[in-house]
C-alpha positions in Angstrom: 18.3 -32.1 2.6 16.5 -33.4 -0.5 14.7 -36.1 1.6 13.5 -33.4 4.1 12.2 -31.3 1.1 10.4 -34.3 -0.4 8.8 -35.1 3.0 7.6 -31.5 3.5 6.3 -31.4 0.0 4.4 -34.7 0.4 2.9 -33.5 3.8 1.6 -30.2 2.3 0.6 -31.6 -1.1 -3.1 -31.9 -0.4 -3.4 -28.4 1.1 -1.5 -27.0 -1.9 -3.8 -28.7 -4.4 -6.9 -27.4 -2.6 -5.4 -23.9 -2.5 -4.8 -24.0 -6.2 -8.3 -25.3 -6.9 -9.8 -22.5 -4.7 -7.7 -19.8 -6.3 -8.8 -21.1 -9.8 -12.4 -21.0 -8.8 -12.0 -17.6 -7.4 -10.4 -16.4 -10.6 -13.4 -17.8 -12.6 -15.7 -16.0 -10.2 -13.9 -12.7 -10.7 -13.9 -13.2 -14.5 -17.6 -13.6 -14.4 -17.7 -9.9 -13.6 -15.6 -9.0 -16.6 -18.5 -8.3 -19.0 -19.7 -5.6 -16.6 -16.2 -4.1 -16.6 -16.2 -4.1 -20.4 -19.5 -2.3 -20.5 -18.2 0.4 -18.2 -14.6 0.4 -19.4 -14.5 4.1 -20.3 -15.4 5.0 -16.7 -12.8 2.7 -15.3 -10.2 4.0 -17.7 -11.0 7.6 -16.6 -10.7 6.5 -13.0 -7.3 4.9 -13.7 -6.1 8.0 -15.4 -7.0 10.1 -12.4 -4.6 8.1 -10.1 -1.0 9.2 -9.7 1.4 7.2 -11.9 3.5 6.2 -8.8 0.5 4.6 -7.1 -0.5 2.7 -10.2 3.1 1.4 -10.7 3.1 0.3 -7.1 0.0 -1.8 -7.5 0.2 -2.7 -11.2 4.0 -3.3 -11.1 4.6 -2.5 -14.8 4.3 0.1 -17.5 1.2 2.2 -16.5 1.1 4.2 -19.7 -1.1 1.7 -21.5 -3.0 0.4 -18.5 -6.6 -0.5 -19.5 -9.1 -2.9 -18.0 -10.6 -3.8 -21.3 -8.3 -6.8 -21.7 -9.0 -9.9 -19.5 -5.3 -10.6 -18.8 -4.7 -7.0 -17.7 -7.9 -7.1 -15.6 -6.7 -10.2 -13.8 -3.2 -8.9 -13.4 -4.4 -5.7 -11.9 -6.9 -7.4 -9.7 -4.5 -10.0 -8.3 -1.6 -7.6 -8.0 -3.7 -5.5 -5.6 -5.7 -8.3 -3.8 -3.8 -11.4 -4.6 -1.2 -10.9 -1.9 -3.9 -10.3 0.7 -5.7 -13.4 -0.5 -2.6 -15.6 -0.4 -1.7 -14.1 3.0 -5.1 -15.0 4.4 
């Protein structure tokens, strides 16, 4: 079974590497918009507070009490938790 796994991994290695490179470049592209998000963070925080907590926990997947888009890590986590699965599915 290990030989079959190694063969499947070798066969899909090039595609996996290009997928990782593409996702990395996409993350850099999304982070280029982060300064705009910081400038308007109060509006985005108000928007997030207007959503039901259940919906935020569904998309964010964590504690939504301190959810703010002013931190780059939280911004990326929120973005990829909502659109990441669609992107990987495509």
